[in-house]
mmCIF file of the N, C-alpha and C atoms, coordinates in Angstrom:
data_MODEL
# 
_entry.id   MODEL 
# 
loop_
_atom_site.group_PDB 
_atom_site.id 
_atom_site.type_symbol 
_atom_site.label_atom_id 
_atom_site.label_alt_id 
_atom_site.label_comp_id 
_atom_site.label_asym_id 
_atom_site.label_entity_id 
_atom_site.label_seq_id 
_atom_site.pdbx_PDB_ins_code 
_atom_site.Cartn_x 
_atom_site.Cartn_y 
_atom_site.Cartn_z 
_atom_site.occupancy 
_atom_site.B_iso_or_equiv 
_atom_site.pdbx_formal_charge 
_atom_site.auth_seq_id 
_atom_site.auth_comp_id 
_atom_site.auth_asym_id 
_atom_site.auth_atom_id 
_atom_site.pdbx_PDB_model_num 
ATOM 1   N N  . MET A 1 1  ? 21.520 24.051  33.515 1.00 0.00 ? 1  MET A N  1 
ATOM 2   C CA . MET A 1 1  ? 22.788 23.376  33.505 1.00 0.00 ? 1  MET A CA 1 
ATOM 3   C C  . MET A 1 1  ? 22.529 21.879  33.435 1.00 0.00 ? 1  MET A C  1 
ATOM 4   N N  . SER A 1 2  ? 23.344 21.185  32.710 1.00 0.00 ? 2  SER A N  1 
ATOM 5   C CA . SER A 1 2  ? 23.264 19.730  32.661 1.00 0.00 ? 2  SER A CA 1 
ATOM 6   C C  . SER A 1 2  ? 24.671 19.153  32.797 1.00 0.00 ? 2  SER A C  1 
ATOM 7   N N  . PHE A 1 3  ? 24.713 17.897  33.174 1.00 0.00 ? 3  PHE A N  1 
ATOM 8   C CA . PHE A 1 3  ? 25.986 17.196  33.284 1.00 0.00 ? 3  PHE A CA 1 
ATOM 9   C C  . PHE A 1 3  ? 25.716 15.720  33.120 1.00 0.00 ? 3  PHE A C  1 
ATOM 10  N N  . ASP A 1 4  ? 26.753 14.984  32.808 1.00 0.00 ? 4  ASP A N  1 
ATOM 11  C CA . ASP A 1 4  ? 26.651 13.533  32.678 1.00 0.00 ? 4  ASP A CA 1 
ATOM 12  C C  . ASP A 1 4  ? 27.087 12.904  33.989 1.00 0.00 ? 4  ASP A C  1 
ATOM 13  N N  . LEU A 1 5  ? 26.379 11.850  34.372 1.00 0.00 ? 5  LEU A N  1 
ATOM 14  C CA . LEU A 1 5  ? 26.688 11.117  35.577 1.00 0.00 ? 5  LEU A CA 1 
ATOM 15  C C  . LEU A 1 5  ? 26.785 9.649   35.226 1.00 0.00 ? 5  LEU A C  1 
ATOM 16  N N  . ALA A 1 6  ? 27.788 8.991   35.732 1.00 0.00 ? 6  ALA A N  1 
ATOM 17  C CA . ALA A 1 6  ? 27.927 7.556   35.529 1.00 0.00 ? 6  ALA A CA 1 
ATOM 18  C C  . ALA A 1 6  ? 28.276 6.917   36.866 1.00 0.00 ? 6  ALA A C  1 
ATOM 19  N N  . VAL A 1 7  ? 27.687 5.778   37.118 1.00 0.00 ? 7  VAL A N  1 
ATOM 20  C CA . VAL A 1 7  ? 28.013 4.987   38.304 1.00 0.00 ? 7  VAL A CA 1 
ATOM 21  C C  . VAL A 1 7  ? 28.762 3.765   37.802 1.00 0.00 ? 7  VAL A C  1 
ATOM 22  N N  . LEU A 1 8  ? 29.987 3.600   38.253 1.00 0.00 ? 8  LEU A N  1 
ATOM 23  C CA . LEU A 1 8  ? 30.857 2.525   37.781 1.00 0.00 ? 8  LEU A CA 1 
ATOM 24  C C  . LEU A 1 8  ? 31.132 1.524   38.892 1.00 0.00 ? 8  LEU A C  1 
ATOM 25  N N  . ALA A 1 9  ? 31.098 0.262   38.568 1.00 0.00 ? 9  ALA A N  1 
ATOM 26  C CA . ALA A 1 9  ? 31.434 -0.791  39.524 1.00 0.00 ? 9  ALA A CA 1 
ATOM 27  C C  . ALA A 1 9  ? 32.911 -1.099  39.396 1.00 0.00 ? 9  ALA A C  1 
ATOM 28  N N  . MET A 1 10 ? 33.690 -0.515  40.292 1.00 0.00 ? 10 MET A N  1 
ATOM 29  C CA . MET A 1 10 ? 35.135 -0.709  40.272 1.00 0.00 ? 10 MET A CA 1 
ATOM 30  C C  . MET A 1 10 ? 35.619 -0.933  41.696 1.00 0.00 ? 10 MET A C  1 
ATOM 31  N N  . GLU A 1 11 ? 36.800 -1.481  41.803 1.00 0.00 ? 11 GLU A N  1 
ATOM 32  C CA . GLU A 1 11 ? 37.407 -1.668  43.116 1.00 0.00 ? 11 GLU A CA 1 
ATOM 33  C C  . GLU A 1 11 ? 37.847 -0.306  43.657 1.00 0.00 ? 11 GLU A C  1 
ATOM 34  N N  . ALA A 1 12 ? 37.875 -0.181  44.961 1.00 0.00 ? 12 ALA A N  1 
ATOM 35  C CA . ALA A 1 12 ? 38.275 1.069   45.606 1.00 0.00 ? 12 ALA A CA 1 
ATOM 36  C C  . ALA A 1 12 ? 39.700 1.476   45.229 1.00 0.00 ? 12 ALA A C  1 
ATOM 37  N N  . SER A 1 13 ? 40.511 0.520   44.844 1.00 0.00 ? 13 SER A N  1 
ATOM 38  C CA . SER A 1 13 ? 41.902 0.809   44.494 1.00 0.00 ? 13 SER A CA 1 
ATOM 39  C C  . SER A 1 13 ? 42.074 1.326   43.061 1.00 0.00 ? 13 SER A C  1 
ATOM 40  N N  . ALA A 1 14 ? 40.994 1.420   42.285 1.00 0.00 ? 14 ALA A N  1 
ATOM 41  C CA . ALA A 1 14 ? 41.092 1.885   40.894 1.00 0.00 ? 14 ALA A CA 1 
ATOM 42  C C  . ALA A 1 14 ? 41.636 3.311   40.856 1.00 0.00 ? 14 ALA A C  1 
ATOM 43  N N  . ASP A 1 15 ? 42.575 3.550   39.944 1.00 0.00 ? 15 ASP A N  1 
ATOM 44  C CA . ASP A 1 15 ? 43.138 4.897   39.818 1.00 0.00 ? 15 ASP A CA 1 
ATOM 45  C C  . ASP A 1 15 ? 42.368 5.697   38.768 1.00 0.00 ? 15 ASP A C  1 
ATOM 46  N N  . ALA A 1 16 ? 42.704 6.961   38.644 1.00 0.00 ? 16 ALA A N  1 
ATOM 47  C CA . ALA A 1 16 ? 41.999 7.860   37.740 1.00 0.00 ? 16 ALA A CA 1 
ATOM 48  C C  . ALA A 1 16 ? 42.083 7.399   36.282 1.00 0.00 ? 16 ALA A C  1 
ATOM 49  N N  . VAL A 1 17 ? 43.190 6.821   35.885 1.00 0.00 ? 17 VAL A N  1 
ATOM 50  C CA . VAL A 1 17 ? 43.360 6.343   34.510 1.00 0.00 ? 17 VAL A CA 1 
ATOM 51  C C  . VAL A 1 17 ? 42.377 5.206   34.222 1.00 0.00 ? 17 VAL A C  1 
ATOM 52  N N  . ALA A 1 18 ? 42.253 4.268   35.154 1.00 0.00 ? 18 ALA A N  1 
ATOM 53  C CA . ALA A 1 18 ? 41.333 3.138   34.984 1.00 0.00 ? 18 ALA A CA 1 
ATOM 54  C C  . ALA A 1 18 ? 39.886 3.608   34.979 1.00 0.00 ? 18 ALA A C  1 
ATOM 55  N N  . VAL A 1 19 ? 39.568 4.565   35.836 1.00 0.00 ? 19 VAL A N  1 
ATOM 56  C CA . VAL A 1 19 ? 38.203 5.102   35.887 1.00 0.00 ? 19 VAL A CA 1 
ATOM 57  C C  . VAL A 1 19 ? 37.859 5.790   34.572 1.00 0.00 ? 19 VAL A C  1 
ATOM 58  N N  . ARG A 1 20 ? 38.746 6.611   34.065 1.00 0.00 ? 20 ARG A N  1 
ATOM 59  C CA . ARG A 1 20 ? 38.510 7.314   32.799 1.00 0.00 ? 20 ARG A CA 1 
ATOM 60  C C  . ARG A 1 20 ? 38.338 6.317   31.657 1.00 0.00 ? 20 ARG A C  1 
ATOM 61  N N  . ALA A 1 21 ? 39.161 5.290   31.615 1.00 0.00 ? 21 ALA A N  1 
ATOM 62  C CA . ALA A 1 21 ? 39.068 4.284   30.551 1.00 0.00 ? 21 ALA A CA 1 
ATOM 63  C C  . ALA A 1 21 ? 37.722 3.553   30.609 1.00 0.00 ? 21 ALA A C  1 
ATOM 64  N N  . MET A 1 22 ? 37.294 3.201   31.809 1.00 0.00 ? 22 MET A N  1 
ATOM 65  C CA . MET A 1 22 ? 36.000 2.522   31.934 1.00 0.00 ? 22 MET A CA 1 
ATOM 66  C C  . MET A 1 22 ? 34.860 3.457   31.562 1.00 0.00 ? 22 MET A C  1 
ATOM 67  N N  . TYR A 1 23 ? 34.910 4.701   32.003 1.00 0.00 ? 23 TYR A N  1 
ATOM 68  C CA . TYR A 1 23 ? 33.887 5.687   31.660 1.00 0.00 ? 23 TYR A CA 1 
ATOM 69  C C  . TYR A 1 23 ? 33.815 5.865   30.144 1.00 0.00 ? 23 TYR A C  1 
ATOM 70  N N  . ASP A 1 24 ? 34.955 6.014   29.505 1.00 0.00 ? 24 ASP A N  1 
ATOM 71  C CA . ASP A 1 24 ? 34.982 6.186   28.051 1.00 0.00 ? 24 ASP A CA 1 
ATOM 72  C C  . ASP A 1 24 ? 34.379 4.969   27.345 1.00 0.00 ? 24 ASP A C  1 
ATOM 73  N N  . ARG A 1 25 ? 34.707 3.765   27.816 1.00 0.00 ? 25 ARG A N  1 
ATOM 74  C CA . ARG A 1 25 ? 34.146 2.549   27.219 1.00 0.00 ? 25 ARG A CA 1 
ATOM 75  C C  . ARG A 1 25 ? 32.631 2.496   27.402 1.00 0.00 ? 25 ARG A C  1 
ATOM 76  N N  . CYS A 1 26 ? 32.189 2.773   28.612 1.00 0.00 ? 26 CYS A N  1 
ATOM 77  C CA . CYS A 1 26 ? 30.755 2.687   28.916 1.00 0.00 ? 26 CYS A CA 1 
ATOM 78  C C  . CYS A 1 26 ? 29.935 3.718   28.153 1.00 0.00 ? 26 CYS A C  1 
ATOM 79  N N  . THR A 1 27 ? 30.449 4.916   27.985 1.00 0.00 ? 27 THR A N  1 
ATOM 80  C CA . THR A 1 27 ? 29.693 5.956   27.288 1.00 0.00 ? 27 THR A CA 1 
ATOM 81  C C  . THR A 1 27 ? 29.829 5.871   25.774 1.00 0.00 ? 27 THR A C  1 
ATOM 82  N N  . SER A 1 28 ? 30.710 5.005   25.290 1.00 0.00 ? 28 SER A N  1 
ATOM 83  C CA . SER A 1 28 ? 30.864 4.846   23.845 1.00 0.00 ? 28 SER A CA 1 
ATOM 84  C C  . SER A 1 28 ? 29.839 3.873   23.265 1.00 0.00 ? 28 SER A C  1 
ATOM 85  N N  . GLY A 1 29 ? 29.105 3.191   24.151 1.00 0.00 ? 29 GLY A N  1 
ATOM 86  C CA . GLY A 1 29 ? 28.131 2.204   23.683 1.00 0.00 ? 29 GLY A CA 1 
ATOM 87  C C  . GLY A 1 29 ? 28.691 0.806   23.612 1.00 0.00 ? 29 GLY A C  1 
ATOM 88  N N  . SER A 1 30 ? 29.959 0.657   23.958 1.00 0.00 ? 30 SER A N  1 
ATOM 89  C CA . SER A 1 30 ? 30.592 -0.654  23.970 1.00 0.00 ? 30 SER A CA 1 
ATOM 90  C C  . SER A 1 30 ? 30.454 -1.240  25.366 1.00 0.00 ? 30 SER A C  1 
ATOM 91  N N  . HIS A 1 31 ? 29.520 -2.160  25.531 1.00 0.00 ? 31 HIS A N  1 
ATOM 92  C CA . HIS A 1 31 ? 29.249 -2.705  26.854 1.00 0.00 ? 31 HIS A CA 1 
ATOM 93  C C  . HIS A 1 31 ? 29.800 -4.116  26.990 1.00 0.00 ? 31 HIS A C  1 
ATOM 94  N N  . ALA A 1 32 ? 30.433 -4.381  28.124 1.00 0.00 ? 32 ALA A N  1 
ATOM 95  C CA . ALA A 1 32 ? 30.933 -5.718  28.414 1.00 0.00 ? 32 ALA A CA 1 
ATOM 96  C C  . ALA A 1 32 ? 29.756 -6.656  28.638 1.00 0.00 ? 32 ALA A C  1 
ATOM 97  N N  . GLU A 1 33 ? 29.959 -7.926  28.370 1.00 0.00 ? 33 GLU A N  1 
ATOM 98  C CA . GLU A 1 33 ? 28.914 -8.917  28.597 1.00 0.00 ? 33 GLU A CA 1 
ATOM 99  C C  . GLU A 1 33 ? 29.225 -9.698  29.856 1.00 0.00 ? 33 GLU A C  1 
ATOM 100 N N  . GLY A 1 34 ? 28.189 -10.214 30.493 1.00 0.00 ? 34 GLY A N  1 
ATOM 101 C CA . GLY A 1 34 ? 28.365 -10.996 31.706 1.00 0.00 ? 34 GLY A CA 1 
ATOM 102 C C  . GLY A 1 34 ? 27.243 -10.728 32.676 1.00 0.00 ? 34 GLY A C  1 
ATOM 103 N N  . GLU A 1 35 ? 27.484 -11.073 33.918 1.00 0.00 ? 35 GLU A N  1 
ATOM 104 C CA . GLU A 1 35 ? 26.492 -10.875 34.970 1.00 0.00 ? 35 GLU A CA 1 
ATOM 105 C C  . GLU A 1 35 ? 26.504 -9.416  35.437 1.00 0.00 ? 35 GLU A C  1 
ATOM 106 N N  . VAL A 1 36 ? 25.323 -8.886  35.697 1.00 0.00 ? 36 VAL A N  1 
ATOM 107 C CA . VAL A 1 36 ? 25.192 -7.515  36.179 1.00 0.00 ? 36 VAL A CA 1 
ATOM 108 C C  . VAL A 1 36 ? 25.766 -7.411  37.587 1.00 0.00 ? 36 VAL A C  1 
ATOM 109 N N  . ASP A 1 37 ? 26.535 -6.368  37.839 1.00 0.00 ? 37 ASP A N  1 
ATOM 110 C CA . ASP A 1 37 ? 27.093 -6.123  39.159 1.00 0.00 ? 37 ASP A CA 1 
ATOM 111 C C  . ASP A 1 37 ? 25.951 -5.703  40.089 1.00 0.00 ? 37 ASP A C  1 
ATOM 112 N N  . GLU A 1 38 ? 25.786 -6.411  41.173 1.00 0.00 ? 38 GLU A N  1 
ATOM 113 C CA . GLU A 1 38 ? 24.679 -6.160  42.105 1.00 0.00 ? 38 GLU A CA 1 
ATOM 114 C C  . GLU A 1 38 ? 24.730 -4.762  42.713 1.00 0.00 ? 38 GLU A C  1 
ATOM 115 N N  . ARG A 1 39 ? 25.916 -4.200  42.896 1.00 0.00 ? 39 ARG A N  1 
ATOM 116 C CA . ARG A 1 39 ? 26.028 -2.855  43.467 1.00 0.00 ? 39 ARG A CA 1 
ATOM 117 C C  . ARG A 1 39 ? 25.426 -1.821  42.525 1.00 0.00 ? 39 ARG A C  1 
ATOM 118 N N  . VAL A 1 40 ? 25.733 -1.952  41.249 1.00 0.00 ? 40 VAL A N  1 
ATOM 119 C CA . VAL A 1 40 ? 25.213 -1.015  40.264 1.00 0.00 ? 40 VAL A CA 1 
ATOM 120 C C  . VAL A 1 40 ? 23.703 -1.183  40.119 1.00 0.00 ? 40 VAL A C  1 
ATOM 121 N N  . MET A 1 41 ? 23.236 -2.427  40.014 1.00 0.00 ? 41 MET A N  1 
ATOM 122 C CA . MET A 1 41 ? 21.816 -2.662  39.833 1.00 0.00 ? 41 MET A CA 1 
ATOM 123 C C  . MET A 1 41 ? 21.008 -2.198  41.040 1.00 0.00 ? 41 MET A C  1 
ATOM 124 N N  . GLY A 1 42 ? 21.511 -2.427  42.232 1.00 0.00 ? 42 GLY A N  1 
ATOM 125 C CA . GLY A 1 42 ? 20.810 -1.975  43.432 1.00 0.00 ? 42 GLY A CA 1 
ATOM 126 C C  . GLY A 1 42 ? 20.676 -0.465  43.471 1.00 0.00 ? 42 GLY A C  1 
ATOM 127 N N  . PHE A 1 43 ? 21.746 0.235   43.135 1.00 0.00 ? 43 PHE A N  1 
ATOM 128 C CA . PHE A 1 43 ? 21.708 1.697   43.119 1.00 0.00 ? 43 PHE A CA 1 
ATOM 129 C C  . PHE A 1 43 ? 20.762 2.199   42.036 1.00 0.00 ? 43 PHE A C  1 
ATOM 130 N N  . TYR A 1 44 ? 20.835 1.603   40.864 1.00 0.00 ? 44 TYR A N  1 
ATOM 131 C CA . TYR A 1 44 ? 19.974 1.980   39.738 1.00 0.00 ? 44 TYR A CA 1 
ATOM 132 C C  . TYR A 1 44 ? 18.505 1.776   40.087 1.00 0.00 ? 44 TYR A C  1 
ATOM 133 N N  . GLU A 1 45 ? 18.153 0.631   40.639 1.00 0.00 ? 45 GLU A N  1 
ATOM 134 C CA . GLU A 1 45 ? 16.754 0.348   40.983 1.00 0.00 ? 45 GLU A CA 1 
ATOM 135 C C  . GLU A 1 45 ? 16.256 1.289   42.071 1.00 0.00 ? 45 GLU A C  1 
ATOM 136 N N  . SER A 1 46 ? 17.087 1.591   43.041 1.00 0.00 ? 46 SER A N  1 
ATOM 137 C CA . SER A 1 46 ? 16.706 2.514   44.101 1.00 0.00 ? 46 SER A CA 1 
ATOM 138 C C  . SER A 1 46 ? 16.435 3.907   43.539 1.00 0.00 ? 46 SER A C  1 
ATOM 139 N N  . LEU A 1 47 ? 17.304 4.367   42.666 1.00 0.00 ? 47 LEU A N  1 
ATOM 140 C CA . LEU A 1 47 ? 17.136 5.687   42.058 1.00 0.00 ? 47 LEU A CA 1 
ATOM 141 C C  . LEU A 1 47 ? 15.920 5.721   41.140 1.00 0.00 ? 47 LEU A C  1 
ATOM 142 N N  . ARG A 1 48 ? 15.737 4.656   40.359 1.00 0.00 ? 48 ARG A N  1 
ATOM 143 C CA . ARG A 1 48 ? 14.588 4.564   39.447 1.00 0.00 ? 48 ARG A CA 1 
ATOM 144 C C  . ARG A 1 48 ? 13.255 4.533   40.176 1.00 0.00 ? 48 ARG A C  1 
ATOM 145 N N  . SER A 1 49 ? 13.229 3.988   41.373 1.00 0.00 ? 49 SER A N  1 
ATOM 146 C CA . SER A 1 49 ? 11.970 3.944   42.110 1.00 0.00 ? 49 SER A CA 1 
ATOM 147 C C  . SER A 1 49 ? 11.499 5.350   42.467 1.00 0.00 ? 49 SER A C  1 
ATOM 148 N N  . ARG A 1 50 ? 12.423 6.268   42.608 1.00 0.00 ? 50 ARG A N  1 
ATOM 149 C CA . ARG A 1 50 ? 12.064 7.655   42.909 1.00 0.00 ? 50 ARG A CA 1 
ATOM 150 C C  . ARG A 1 50 ? 11.929 8.505   41.649 1.00 0.00 ? 50 ARG A C  1 
ATOM 151 N N  . PHE A 1 51 ? 12.798 8.262   40.675 1.00 0.00 ? 51 PHE A N  1 
ATOM 152 C CA . PHE A 1 51 ? 12.809 9.020   39.431 1.00 0.00 ? 51 PHE A CA 1 
ATOM 153 C C  . PHE A 1 51 ? 12.770 8.055   38.248 1.00 0.00 ? 51 PHE A C  1 
ATOM 154 N N  . PRO A 1 52 ? 11.572 7.586   37.847 1.00 0.00 ? 52 PRO A N  1 
ATOM 155 C CA . PRO A 1 52 ? 11.464 6.601   36.758 1.00 0.00 ? 52 PRO A CA 1 
ATOM 156 C C  . PRO A 1 52 ? 12.111 7.097   35.468 1.00 0.00 ? 52 PRO A C  1 
ATOM 157 N N  . ASP A 1 53 ? 12.671 6.146   34.713 1.00 0.00 ? 53 ASP A N  1 
ATOM 158 C CA . ASP A 1 53 ? 13.290 6.506   33.439 1.00 0.00 ? 53 ASP A CA 1 
ATOM 159 C C  . ASP A 1 53 ? 12.640 5.786   32.263 1.00 0.00 ? 53 ASP A C  1 
ATOM 160 N N  . HIS A 1 54 ? 11.523 5.108   32.485 1.00 0.00 ? 54 HIS A N  1 
ATOM 161 C CA . HIS A 1 54 ? 10.795 4.423   31.425 1.00 0.00 ? 54 HIS A CA 1 
ATOM 162 C C  . HIS A 1 54 ? 9.353  4.928   31.386 1.00 0.00 ? 54 HIS A C  1 
ATOM 163 N N  . PRO A 1 55 ? 8.780  5.112   30.197 1.00 0.00 ? 55 PRO A N  1 
ATOM 164 C CA . PRO A 1 55 ? 7.376  5.524   30.084 1.00 0.00 ? 55 PRO A CA 1 
ATOM 165 C C  . PRO A 1 55 ? 6.465  4.451   30.672 1.00 0.00 ? 55 PRO A C  1 
ATOM 166 N N  . PRO A 1 56 ? 5.274  4.747   31.106 1.00 0.00 ? 56 PRO A N  1 
ATOM 167 C CA . PRO A 1 56 ? 4.657  6.073   31.081 1.00 0.00 ? 56 PRO A CA 1 
ATOM 168 C C  . PRO A 1 56 ? 5.051  6.933   32.269 1.00 0.00 ? 56 PRO A C  1 
ATOM 169 N N  . LEU A 1 57 ? 5.670  6.343   33.288 1.00 0.00 ? 57 LEU A N  1 
ATOM 170 C CA . LEU A 1 57 ? 5.990  7.113   34.485 1.00 0.00 ? 57 LEU A CA 1 
ATOM 171 C C  . LEU A 1 57 ? 6.985  8.229   34.219 1.00 0.00 ? 57 LEU A C  1 
ATOM 172 N N  . ALA A 1 58 ? 7.963  7.982   33.359 1.00 0.00 ? 58 ALA A N  1 
ATOM 173 C CA . ALA A 1 58 ? 8.960  9.016   33.064 1.00 0.00 ? 58 ALA A CA 1 
ATOM 174 C C  . ALA A 1 58 ? 8.308  10.226  32.411 1.00 0.00 ? 58 ALA A C  1 
ATOM 175 N N  . ALA A 1 59 ? 7.338  9.992   31.539 1.00 0.00 ? 59 ALA A N  1 
ATOM 176 C CA . ALA A 1 59 ? 6.673  11.101  30.850 1.00 0.00 ? 59 ALA A CA 1 
ATOM 177 C C  . ALA A 1 59 ? 5.813  11.912  31.814 1.00 0.00 ? 59 ALA A C  1 
ATOM 178 N N  . ALA A 1 60 ? 5.264  11.246  32.837 1.00 0.00 ? 60 ALA A N  1 
ATOM 179 C CA . ALA A 1 60 ? 4.375  11.921  33.776 1.00 0.00 ? 60 ALA A CA 1 
ATOM 180 C C  . ALA A 1 60 ? 5.134  12.614  34.899 1.00 0.00 ? 60 ALA A C  1 
ATOM 181 N N  . ALA A 1 61 ? 6.383  12.308  35.053 1.00 0.00 ? 61 ALA A N  1 
ATOM 182 C CA . ALA A 1 61 ? 7.160  12.859  36.163 1.00 0.00 ? 61 ALA A CA 1 
ATOM 183 C C  . ALA A 1 61 ? 7.764  14.200  35.774 1.00 0.00 ? 61 ALA A C  1 
ATOM 184 N N  . SER A 1 62 ? 7.019  15.275  36.003 1.00 0.00 ? 62 SER A N  1 
ATOM 185 C CA . SER A 1 62 ? 7.495  16.597  35.600 1.00 0.00 ? 62 SER A CA 1 
ATOM 186 C C  . SER A 1 62 ? 8.731  17.035  36.376 1.00 0.00 ? 62 SER A C  1 
ATOM 187 N N  . ALA A 1 63 ? 8.966  16.426  37.510 1.00 0.00 ? 63 ALA A N  1 
ATOM 188 C CA . ALA A 1 63 ? 10.136 16.775  38.312 1.00 0.00 ? 63 ALA A CA 1 
ATOM 189 C C  . ALA A 1 63 ? 11.313 15.841  38.045 1.00 0.00 ? 63 ALA A C  1 
ATOM 190 N N  . SER A 1 64 ? 11.240 15.069  36.983 1.00 0.00 ? 64 SER A N  1 
ATOM 191 C CA . SER A 1 64 ? 12.304 14.113  36.682 1.00 0.00 ? 64 SER A CA 1 
ATOM 192 C C  . SER A 1 64 ? 13.614 14.826  36.366 1.00 0.00 ? 64 SER A C  1 
ATOM 193 N N  . PRO A 1 65 ? 14.708 14.318  36.909 1.00 0.00 ? 65 PRO A N  1 
ATOM 194 C CA . PRO A 1 65 ? 16.000 14.937  36.631 1.00 0.00 ? 65 PRO A CA 1 
ATOM 195 C C  . PRO A 1 65 ? 16.639 14.470  35.317 1.00 0.00 ? 65 PRO A C  1 
ATOM 196 N N  . TRP A 1 66 ? 16.033 13.483  34.637 1.00 0.00 ? 66 TRP A N  1 
ATOM 197 C CA . TRP A 1 66 ? 16.660 12.887  33.462 1.00 0.00 ? 66 TRP A CA 1 
ATOM 198 C C  . TRP A 1 66 ? 16.426 13.711  32.218 1.00 0.00 ? 66 TRP A C  1 
ATOM 199 N N  . MET A 1 67 ? 17.516 14.039  31.541 1.00 0.00 ? 67 MET A N  1 
ATOM 200 C CA . MET A 1 67 ? 17.449 14.770  30.279 1.00 0.00 ? 67 MET A CA 1 
ATOM 201 C C  . MET A 1 67 ? 17.034 13.831  29.160 1.00 0.00 ? 67 MET A C  1 
ATOM 202 N N  . SER A 1 68 ? 17.502 12.593  29.210 1.00 0.00 ? 68 SER A N  1 
ATOM 203 C CA . SER A 1 68 ? 17.122 11.605  28.205 1.00 0.00 ? 68 SER A CA 1 
ATOM 204 C C  . SER A 1 68 ? 16.881 10.269  28.904 1.00 0.00 ? 68 SER A C  1 
ATOM 205 N N  . THR A 1 69 ? 15.928 9.546   28.385 1.00 0.00 ? 69 THR A N  1 
ATOM 206 C CA . THR A 1 69 ? 15.577 8.250   28.964 1.00 0.00 ? 69 THR A CA 1 
ATOM 207 C C  . THR A 1 69 ? 15.381 7.242   27.853 1.00 0.00 ? 69 THR A C  1 
ATOM 208 N N  . PRO A 1 70 ? 15.506 5.955   28.136 1.00 0.00 ? 70 PRO A N  1 
ATOM 209 C CA . PRO A 1 70 ? 15.891 5.400   29.426 1.00 0.00 ? 70 PRO A CA 1 
ATOM 210 C C  . PRO A 1 70 ? 17.386 5.567   29.666 1.00 0.00 ? 70 PRO A C  1 
ATOM 211 N N  . LEU A 1 71 ? 17.778 5.396   30.906 1.00 0.00 ? 71 LEU A N  1 
ATOM 212 C CA . LEU A 1 71 ? 19.187 5.472   31.253 1.00 0.00 ? 71 LEU A CA 1 
ATOM 213 C C  . LEU A 1 71 ? 19.929 4.303   30.625 1.00 0.00 ? 71 LEU A C  1 
ATOM 214 N N  . SER A 1 72 ? 21.196 4.499   30.359 1.00 0.00 ? 72 SER A N  1 
ATOM 215 C CA . SER A 1 72 ? 22.038 3.448   29.794 1.00 0.00 ? 72 SER A CA 1 
ATOM 216 C C  . SER A 1 72 ? 22.540 2.560   30.920 1.00 0.00 ? 72 SER A C  1 
ATOM 217 N N  . VAL A 1 73 ? 22.288 1.267   30.792 1.00 0.00 ? 73 VAL A N  1 
ATOM 218 C CA . VAL A 1 73 ? 22.692 0.344   31.845 1.00 0.00 ? 73 VAL A CA 1 
ATOM 219 C C  . VAL A 1 73 ? 23.514 -0.782  31.238 1.00 0.00 ? 73 VAL A C  1 
ATOM 220 N N  . GLY A 1 74 ? 24.661 -1.040  31.827 1.00 0.00 ? 74 GLY A N  1 
ATOM 221 C CA . GLY A 1 74 ? 25.502 -2.157  31.433 1.00 0.00 ? 74 GLY A CA 1 
ATOM 222 C C  . GLY A 1 74 ? 25.759 -3.038  32.644 1.00 0.00 ? 74 GLY A C  1 
ATOM 223 N N  . ILE A 1 75 ? 26.545 -4.060  32.487 1.00 0.00 ? 75 ILE A N  1 
ATOM 224 C CA . ILE A 1 75 ? 26.785 -4.970  33.605 1.00 0.00 ? 75 ILE A CA 1 
ATOM 225 C C  . ILE A 1 75 ? 27.608 -4.317  34.717 1.00 0.00 ? 75 ILE A C  1 
ATOM 226 N N  . ASP A 1 76 ? 28.358 -3.272  34.365 1.00 0.00 ? 76 ASP A N  1 
ATOM 227 C CA . ASP A 1 76 ? 29.252 -2.675  35.336 1.00 0.00 ? 76 ASP A CA 1 
ATOM 228 C C  . ASP A 1 76 ? 29.076 -1.175  35.481 1.00 0.00 ? 76 ASP A C  1 
ATOM 229 N N  . HIS A 1 77 ? 27.967 -0.644  34.966 1.00 0.00 ? 77 HIS A N  1 
ATOM 230 C CA . HIS A 1 77 ? 27.755 0.813   35.051 1.00 0.00 ? 77 HIS A CA 1 
ATOM 231 C C  . HIS A 1 77 ? 26.308 1.157   34.722 1.00 0.00 ? 77 HIS A C  1 
ATOM 232 N N  . TRP A 1 78 ? 25.947 2.389   35.010 1.00 0.00 ? 78 TRP A N  1 
ATOM 233 C CA . TRP A 1 78 ? 24.757 3.016   34.419 1.00 0.00 ? 78 TRP A CA 1 
ATOM 234 C C  . TRP A 1 78 ? 25.102 4.477   34.249 1.00 0.00 ? 78 TRP A C  1 
ATOM 235 N N  . SER A 1 79 ? 24.480 5.064   33.264 1.00 0.00 ? 79 SER A N  1 
ATOM 236 C CA . SER A 1 79 ? 24.727 6.493   32.997 1.00 0.00 ? 79 SER A CA 1 
ATOM 237 C C  . SER A 1 79 ? 23.517 7.114   32.344 1.00 0.00 ? 79 SER A C  1 
# 
C-alpha cells in the first residue's frame, strides 16, 4: 500500500477548502517563492535524519519508507 503525505505550513484556523487548495498547488509543482517556513524545514530535517531521501544514503537504506526521492520541498510544504 502507498499513500501521499504532505506537511503544510498553515495557520490552525485554516479550513478544509484552504488546505485542499494549498495541497493541490504544492503537488502541482507550482511552488511559492520566499523564505522557508521554519516549522516545515525543522520537521523535514528531523525526518530526513532518520530516513534519508538523497543518495547515497537513500539508496543504502533498505528500510526507507520513501517510494520516490528526493522529497519535494517548498517554502511552505514538503511532500
